[in-house]
C-alpha positions, 0 to 999 in steps of 0.5 A: 531728368533720367537717363534717355537714349536717341533710337530711330523711333524716339527716345527711350530709357537704358532699361529698355536697351536689353542686349545690345550689339554695338557694331552692325549694318543694316545697309550700305554699299561696299562695292568701292572696295571690291578685290579682284578674285584669283583668275582661276576661280573668277567663274565662281563670283559672276553669279549671285550667291548659291550652293555652287558658290558660297565656299568660295564667297566666303573665302574671298567676300570682297570678289564678289560685288553682289555681295558686296551690294548690301542696300538692295531688296534681297539684302533688306528682306534677309537683314529683316529676318534676321533682326526677326530671329535676333528679338526672338531669342532675346536680342534687344538693341543694334547700333548701327555704324553705317555712316556718310560715305557708306550710303546711310539708310535712316529710313530703312533702320527705322523700318526695321525697328517697327517691324521687329521691335528692336531698338536701332541706333542711328550714326553720323560722321564720315567714313574713310576718304577711299569711298568719298566723292570729290565734293565731301573730300573738300569738306572743311573740318568747321563743315564736318563738326556742323553736320555731325551737330545738327544730326545729333541735336535736330535730326538726320539730313535724309530723315529730319525727324530722326536723331543720331545716337552717336558718332560712327563709325568715324573711319581712317585708313593708315597713313591718315588721309587729310581729310580723315584727320579732319574728320576725327579732330571735328569729332573730337571738338563735337564731342566735347561739346556734346559729351556724346558717344563715339565709335572709330574705324582705325586704319590697318596697322597697329599704330593706327589706334594710338594715332586716332586717340592722339588727335581725337584727345588734342581736339577735346574728345573723351577716351571714356566715351569712346570705343575703338573698333576692329581691333580683332584685325587691328592690333594682334600683339597681345602686348600691344593690345593692353598698351592700348587698352590702358588708354581707357577707350572700350576695346570692341572685337567685333568681326565674330563669325569670320573664320577666314584667315586670308583677310582681303582687305590686308593680306599681311594679317591673319585674321584671328578665329573667334576661339582666338579672338575669345583668348584676346578678350580673356586676357583683358578680363584677366588684366581687369578690363572686364567692363572696357570690352564689346563684342559685334560681327560688323555685318555688311555683306550678303554672305553673313546673312541667314538667307544666304547661307550665313550663320544659322540659328543653332541653340544647345545647352553650351553653344548658341548662334544667333543669326547677327548677334552670333555669340559663343555662351560656352564662353561669355555672356553680354549683358546690358548693366545700368553701371555702363558709362559707355555712349553717352550724352549727359545722363545717357547710358546705352551701351552694353558691357561683358559682367559674367565670363565662363570660369572654365575658360578662365580656369583653363587658362589659368592651369596653363600658367600653373603648368608653365611655373608661372605665378 
């Protein structure tokens, strides 16, 4: 039997995926992670997004409750528009990472796929403890295991006709909460049983990804079928990033399009620019890790959507942005290849990998080393 991928509209073959974004959101609620704005700017965050305040919201995105409300009718209409553009300019598939705790909406995922023709893969599992209600925080490891197993093999609790295609994003903070520890271990147990793909959201500390993988492997999880998300903001030092990449997971840089050095979720971290992200990507490519790299945007607030003054569709010979799938061709090309053995049930291959990249970028780095005398 050939490989199959579980999408929200049924199974497809890997060849049907096309270009795939591995970490996005269509519908979720981020209001619980609201951050107070600077007092002198508070008035700019009391209204909807407009030309009068969008500049402030881009700098302080989590200080607007309206911006963090990502599951209302306005957001859904804007997401449909972005995904229409994504399909128009070559997009094929999206991996939707909204898990339990983020108010996952599988019904809307189906609507997006039906109306735009984009293949959508839904995830299961639990997000960070902070957003969970008391009843969920009491779930045992066995409860979590059974829920994930059911949604992967039988169908989603909220949409029984849809099977999830992966576990994720499984969220944790730092230090780990007991609930998050149970979620990671249960994920490893399910993955060991099914061989399914997994995507983790690490806490905002450079040790967090290492701790997650340790617990996951001890539970039987296979790192070769595992993605570690948000490495852009988590592991800053190049030597630490290389050390983590040696563990064998897929290293995901999924905050492309965020050009704001102040990171409200962790003010001590200087958020890298897209150019700096690409430097990290190239460093891993030069270390022979080109088949373990994934790119995405983790769009989860209104201001990053086209209709809310977000990423515009721009195409030139060397540089193009496709709304929800912003990707700089002057640095890298993201394509699907059938040799990609990333997130798969047995015989199921559906993730994308980087297989070509800008020789100009790599040559530039080589020239720098030659000038410095490094060989």
